N, C-alpha and C positions, 0 to 999 in steps of 0.2 A: 504493500500500500504506500501511496505517496507520503513521504516524510513531512511535507508541508502541512499536513493535517494537524500535527502536533504543535506547530507554530500557531495555527488558528485556535487550538485549544488553550494555549497560553494567553493569547489575546482575550479570549472569552473569560478566562480566569481573572484577568486584570479588570475588565469591565464589570464582571460580577462583584468584585470587591467594592468598587466605588459605588455601585448601586445599593449594596446591602449594608455597608459599614456604618452609615450615619445613624441608623436606628439605635445602635449600641452606644453612641456618643452624645446622645441628645442632651443629657444633663451637663456634660462638660462644655458643649457648645453654648448652651443657654447661659451658664454661669460666666463664661469668658466674654461673650458678646453682649451680655446684659439684656437678654430677651427671655420670654417665658418658655416653658416646655412646649406649649401649644404652638408658639411661633417657630421654635426649633423643629417641631414636627412637620411644619410646612415645607421644610427642605426635602422631606420624603415625598410629599404631595407633588411639589413642583417638578421634582426629578421624574417621578413615575408618569406624570401627565405629559411632560415634554418627550419622554421616551416613547410613550404610546402613540403620540401624534406624529413624531418626526420620522420614524422608520419607513412607513409606507410612502410618505411624501418625498423624502430624500432618495429613496430607491427609484422612484418614478423620475425625479428630476435628473438623476445621474445615470440613467439607464444606458447611455452610450459611452460612458467613461470606462477606460481600462481599469480593471478591478484592483490590482495591487497598488497602482498610483492613487486611486480613490481611497484605498485603505490607509496609505501613508498620510494623505491629507487629513483623514478622519482622526488618525492617531495624533497628529500635530494639534488639532483643535481640542482633542481629549486631554492632551498634556497641558495645554493652555488653561483649560477649565480647572484642572487639579492644582496647577501652580497658583491660580487665582485663589483657590480654597486655602492653600498653605499660607498665603500672605494677606488674607482678608482682614482688614482692620475693623470692618463693620459687617453686620448681618446682611445688608443689601449686596455687598461684594460677594459674600459667600453664596448668596442666592443666584447671582449671575454665573458664578463658577459652576454651580450645580446644573444650571440650564445648559451651559456649554458642554459639560461632561455627559449630560443625558442625551442631547441631540446627536453628538458625535458617537457616543456609546451605543445608541440604538442602531445607528447605521453600521457600526463595527460588528455587532452581534448578527445583524441581517447579512452582512457580507460574509462573515465566518460560516454561517449556515448555508448560504447559497454556493459559496466557493467550495465548501467541503463536498457538496453534492455533485459538482462537475469537474473537479480536478482529479477525481479518481474514476476508475472504471465502474460500471454498473454493479458488478459483483461485490464491490467494497463500499457502495454508497451508504447503506444503512449503518455500517460500522463506523464510517467516517463521521457521519452526523452524530452518532452516539459518543464518539471521542470528544467532539466539540461540546456536547452537553456535559461531558465529564468535567470540562474546564469550569463551567458555571457551577456545577455541583461542588467541585473542589474549593471554589471561592467561598462557598457557604460553610464547608467543613473546616477548612484550614485558614483561608484568607480573613474571614471576619473575626474569629477568635484571636488570631495573631494581631490583627489591626486593633482590636480592643485592648489587648495587653500593651501594645505600643502607646495607645491613647491614654491608658491609665498611668503608664510609667512616665511618658514624656509630653503629654498634652494631646488634645484632639487633632492637632495639625500633623502630628508624626505619621499617622497612617496614610495621609494624603501625600506626604513626602515619599513614603515607600511606593505608593501607587505611581507617582511621577517617575521614579527610578525604573520601575518595571515597565512603564510605558516607553521610556527611552530605549530600553533593551529590546522591546517588541518592535520598535521602529527599525532598529539595527537588523533584527531578524528579517523583517519584510524587505528591507533594502538589499541585503546580501543573499537571501535564500528564496524569496517568493517567486521572483521572475514575473514576467508579464502574463496576465490572465485576461483573456478576451471577455467582454460582457455578453450576456445572453438577454434576449427580449424579456421585459418585465410586463406583468399584467397591469393595465391602468387601474387607478384607485376606483374609478366609477364602475368598472367591470367587477372588481372585488366586492364593492358594496352591494351590487345588484344581486349577488348570491344570497344576501340576507332576506330577500323576498321569501325564501323558504322558511316557514315558521319553525320547523325543527332546528334548522341551523341558527336562526335568530335567538330562539329560546336557549339553545345550548351556549351560545356566546354570552347571553345575559347571565346564565348560570355561573360561568367562569368569572364574570365581572362581580357578581354578588359574593361568591366564595372568597375572592381575594379581598373584597371590601371588608367582609367579616373577619378574615384572618388579620389584615393589617390594622384594623381598629384596635386590636390588642397587641399583636406582635410588634407593631411600630413603636409601642410604648412599653415594651417588656422591661427595658433597663430601669426606667423610673419605678415600675411595679416591684422589681426585684430589690431595689435599694430602699424605696419608701415603705413598702408593705412588709417585705421580708427582712430588711436590714442587712442585705448582703453587700460585701465590698466589691471593688472592681475585679479582683481575681476570681471570685466566685461567679460574678456575672459572666466573665469570659468562659468559665467552665460550663455554665448553663448553655451558652451559645454553641460551644463545641459539641455538647451532648445533643442539642437540637439539630445541628448540622449533620452529624453522623446518622442520627435517626432519620432525618429527611431523605438522605441518599438511599438508605436501606428501604424506607417506605416507598420510594419511587420504583425500586426494583420489584418489591412485593406487589405493588399496584399493577405493574405490567404483567406479572405472572398470573395474578388473579383475573385480570381482564381477559387474558388468553384462555384461561381455564374455564371460567364461568360466564364469559361474555361481558361486554362493557356496561350494559344497562343495569343489571343487578348490582354490580360493583359500584357504579356511580351513586345509586340510591342509598345503598348501605353505608358507604364511606361518608357521604354527605351527612347522613343522620348521625353517625358516630362522631363526626367532626364537630357538629353543632353541640352535642352533649359534652364533648371533651372541653371545648372552649369555655362553655358556661361553667364547668366544674373547676376550672383552674384556680380561681380565687379561694375556693373552699378547701383546696389542698395545700394552701400556703402556710398552714400552721406547722407543717412537717416538711423539711427539705427533702428527705428521701422519697416521701409520697409525692411531693410536687414534681420531682425529677421524673418519677414514673409516669405521671400524667403528661408532662412535657414531652417525653419520648413518644407516647401514644399520639398526642396532638401533632407533633412534628411528622411522624410517619404518615398520618392521615393527610396532612397538608400536601404532601408530594405524591401519595398513593393515588390521588384523584386524577392527576395529570395524564398518565398513560391511558386511563380509561376514557377520559373525555376526548383525547386525540383519536383513540380507536373508534369511538362513537361517531366522530365527525367524518372519519374515513368511511365508516359503514353507511352513514346517511348519504354522503355525496362523494364517492370515490373519484369522480371526474374533477372535482374542485378541491381535493384534499390539501394541495399545497397552499392554495389561497386561504383555506380555512385555518391552517396553522398560523399564517401571518396575522389574520384577523383575530385569532384567539390570543396571540401574543399581545396585541393592542388592547383587547378586552381585559386581559389579566393586569396590564399596567394601568389601565384606567381604573380598575377596581382597587389597585394598590393606592392610587392617588386619592380616590374617594374615601377609602377606609382610613388612611392616615389623616385626612382632613377631619373626618368625623371623630376619630380618636383624639385629635388635638382639641376639638370643641368640647369633648367629654371631659378631658383632663383639666381644661380651663374652668369649666362651669360646675363640675361635680367632683368626682374622685376617679383616680386611675383604676380603682377596683371595679368600677362599673363598666369599664371598657370591654371586658370579656362578655358581659351580658348583652351589651349593644352589638358586639360582633356576632354573637350567636343568633340574634334576630335576623341578620342578613343571611346567615347560613340556612335558617329555617325557610326563608323566602326562596333561596336557591334550590332547596329540596323541592319546593312547589314548581318552580320553572323547569327543573329537570324532569319531573314527573309529567308535566304538561307536554314537554318536547317529545317524550316517548309515547304518550297516549294520543297526541294530536295527529289526526290524519291530514295529509297535505291537501291544501286547496290552492288551485291556481298552479303557478310554476314551481318546479323543484329547483334546487340550487343549481343543478347542471343545466337545466333549461334556461334559467336566468343568465347563467354564464355565457351561453351560446348566443343569446340575443344581442 
């Protein structure tokens, strides 16, 4: 298999770090820049929103550009965003840096996924995409806890310094090893959106949005919960995130196996139901750290177990437009992250961080309803494939 796939996985790892790291540093950022936890949480919201919107637009605008050159430009902008974060004297500067990192990062992830699929032969395609996903998974398991440890030891800017160094190394890798990669035709945004005329597809994408909204309502503010409610120090917080990351990757693998064994539909419904119950129960387990960690492991595994099942269901519903649906699902997920982190910020400002879990579970219950409707609803009018062809 083409060794350049591993370079794409490294780039995915770096982007994954910058997307996820800020949630664990909210209290440090808030204290240093003199803002509230809710305002600091907007850094997650703005990043996820920019990430969701930018990828399909930028892919369309750059459809004719040579891919490795475009990747280099994206890495330069990504580096600039992180350097702005490192030297931000004010909250507004950090916000700008997050937007720069999000827009360029979204294009980088999209490029990594698309390039992985066509720089290898067809027999290695699925494996290549899986390796790129491993880069994102590794950022959750290793990158975020390491970043938190650096942040607790040297201040919240330290992880962004590390990300900047890794970005420079990635740029060197692209320059010396990637070579020229010709572009392939992209599907216009309007054509992608027309596939949402299928109610099954639309309801499934809404389900992903609601699930991530519910997840981020609490996960985005996990650090304040661990410190304020449970009295944990920075090192223990890093350990909790490490446990979460390891469990998440295991959950993703188990979710894929279950979807293959029992079918996507029952797995989606059962996992969503368990996910909602687990999020709701998290504050009630906070009196005991071992019990809380057990619930966190279940929560984390469920949060990633749902992804393979939803992707399988989208392929099952509309195999002709499966590539488009994965792109739209990525946008739906990040829109959900933006919305959930915004709601979580409002909750922590107006009530208590302990109630964030209950609010998140409400979104998950609604997601269970939309998923059930998607599976029960008979198509009226055009299917996703028919919409795509029109």
